[in-house]
C-alpha positions as CSV (number, residue, x, y, z in Angstrom):
1,M,-262.3,-26.8,53.1
2,A,-265.7,-25.7,51.3
3,Q,-268.2,-29.0,51.6
4,Y,-269.6,-29.3,48.6
5,L,-273.4,-31.0,48.2
6,D,-273.3,-34.4,48.6
7,P,-274.8,-36.0,45.1
8,S,-276.6,-38.6,47.0
9,R,-279.1,-35.7,48.6
10,I,-280.4,-35.2,45.4
11,M,-283.4,-35.5,44.6
12,M,-284.7,-38.2,41.9
13,G,-288.2,-38.2,39.9
14,T,-288.3,-42.4,40.7
15,F,-289.8,-42.0,43.9
16,G,-292.7,-39.8,42.8
17,Q,-296.3,-40.2,43.5
18,I,-299.4,-38.4,42.0
19,F,-302.6,-39.2,44.4
20,I,-306.1,-37.5,42.7
21,D,-308.8,-37.3,45.8
22,G,-306.8,-39.7,48.1
23,V,-306.2,-42.5,45.4
24,W,-302.9,-42.9,43.9
25,Q,-302.2,-43.2,40.4
26,S,-299.8,-45.8,39.5
27,N,-300.2,-45.2,36.0
28,L,-299.0,-41.6,36.2
29,N,-295.4,-40.9,35.7
30,H,-295.2,-36.8,35.1
31,L,-296.6,-34.0,37.1
32,E,-295.4,-30.2,37.1
33,A,-296.9,-27.7,38.7
34,S,-296.4,-24.0,39.2
35,V,-297.5,-20.7,40.2
36,E,-297.4,-17.7,38.1
37,M,-297.9,-13.6,40.2
38,D,-299.2,-11.4,38.3
39,K,-297.2,-8.3,39.4
40,R,-298.7,-4.5,38.2
41,E,-295.9,-1.8,37.4
42,M,-296.4,1.5,39.5
43,N,-294.6,4.4,39.3
44,L,-294.3,6.5,42.6
45,V,-292.5,10.1,42.4
46,G,-289.9,9.7,44.8
47,T,-287.9,7.1,42.9
48,E,-286.4,6.6,39.2
49,Y,-286.9,2.9,39.9
50,T,-290.5,1.4,38.6
51,V,-291.9,-0.4,41.6
52,F,-294.5,-3.5,41.7
53,K,-297.7,-4.7,43.6
54,L,-298.3,-8.2,43.5
55,G,-301.4,-9.0,42.0
56,L,-303.7,-12.3,41.6
57,K,-301.7,-15.9,41.7
58,K,-302.2,-18.4,38.8
59,G,-301.5,-22.1,39.1
60,T,-301.6,-24.3,36.4
61,G,-299.9,-28.0,36.0
62,T,-299.9,-30.8,33.3
63,M,-299.5,-34.8,34.4
64,S,-299.4,-37.6,32.3
65,G,-298.6,-41.2,32.2
66,Y,-299.9,-44.1,30.6
67,K,-304.0,-44.9,29.4
68,V,-305.1,-47.2,31.9
69,T,-309.1,-46.5,32.5
70,S,-311.5,-44.0,31.6
71,E,-311.1,-42.1,34.6
72,M,-310.1,-38.8,33.5
73,I,-313.0,-38.7,31.2
74,S,-315.4,-40.1,33.4
75,R,-314.4,-37.2,35.8
76,G,-315.0,-34.6,32.9
77,F,-314.7,-30.9,34.3
78,Q,-315.4,-31.3,37.6
79,K,-313.3,-29.9,40.3
80,F,-310.7,-32.3,41.9
81,S,-307.4,-32.1,44.2
82,I,-303.8,-33.5,44.0
83,I,-301.1,-34.6,45.9
84,H,-297.8,-34.9,44.5
85,K,-295.0,-37.0,46.7
86,L,-292.0,-37.1,46.5
87,D,-289.5,-39.6,48.3
88,D,-285.5,-40.3,47.6
89,P,-284.8,-42.8,50.4
90,E,-281.4,-41.3,50.1
91,A,-282.8,-37.6,50.4
92,Y,-283.2,-35.5,53.3
93,G,-286.8,-36.6,53.4
94,F,-290.1,-36.5,51.4
95,E,-292.1,-33.4,49.9
96,R,-295.6,-33.8,50.1
97,I,-297.8,-30.7,48.2
98,Q,-301.1,-30.7,48.0
99,L,-302.3,-29.0,44.9
100,N,-306.8,-27.6,45.6
101,G,-309.2,-27.2,43.4
102,C,-307.7,-28.4,40.4
103,L,-309.8,-28.3,36.9
104,A,-308.8,-30.0,33.4
105,D,-308.1,-27.8,30.5
106,K,-308.5,-30.1,28.4
107,I,-310.0,-34.2,28.4
108,Q,-308.0,-36.5,25.8
109,L,-310.6,-38.9,24.0
110,A,-308.0,-40.4,22.0
111,N,-304.1,-40.7,21.0
112,W,-303.0,-44.1,20.0
113,T,-301.1,-45.5,17.1
114,A,-301.4,-49.1,16.5
115,G,-298.1,-51.3,18.4
116,E,-297.0,-48.4,20.9
117,E,-298.3,-47.8,24.7
118,V,-300.8,-45.5,24.9
119,T,-300.5,-42.3,26.9
120,E,-302.4,-39.6,28.7
121,E,-301.8,-35.8,28.9
122,T,-304.0,-33.7,31.3
123,P,-303.3,-29.9,31.4
124,F,-304.7,-28.3,34.6
125,T,-305.2,-25.4,36.5
126,F,-305.0,-25.0,40.5
127,E,-306.8,-22.2,42.3
128,S,-304.3,-22.8,45.8
129,Y,-301.2,-25.1,47.2
130,E,-300.3,-26.0,50.8
131,L,-297.1,-27.1,51.9
132,L,-297.6,-30.5,53.8
133,D,-293.9,-32.0,54.6
134,P,-291.2,-29.5,53.2
135,V,-288.0,-31.2,53.1
136,T,-284.9,-30.0,55.4
137,G,-281.4,-29.6,55.2
138,P,-279.1,-31.1,57.7
């Protein structure tokens, strides 16, 4: 009989943490980061297929959460590092990834409405990443 995925092993973002320059940002509740590869199309003789040469990579991301301090405004457009940790007690382990050379694309100076929580969103780019702690299966 085929085994199926144990649903308790699916990681929940509830246990995520974001550290900026080593300091836990407990006010942030969303992080998205990805790397995009620039592929160059190459037309070679002897094949009827287009082949690809790998080009430059581009790292982009967004972090958001509740506004508590003016830290992101004070930081300005200076580089920083992010370590994200995704740790679910029922998962096969935890994952930590470090994003290096992060730089904010935009700094939010004001965005509020009377009677509502103030949130803050910071889009950013990064220059490289390191998988510090991978999650592995059984």
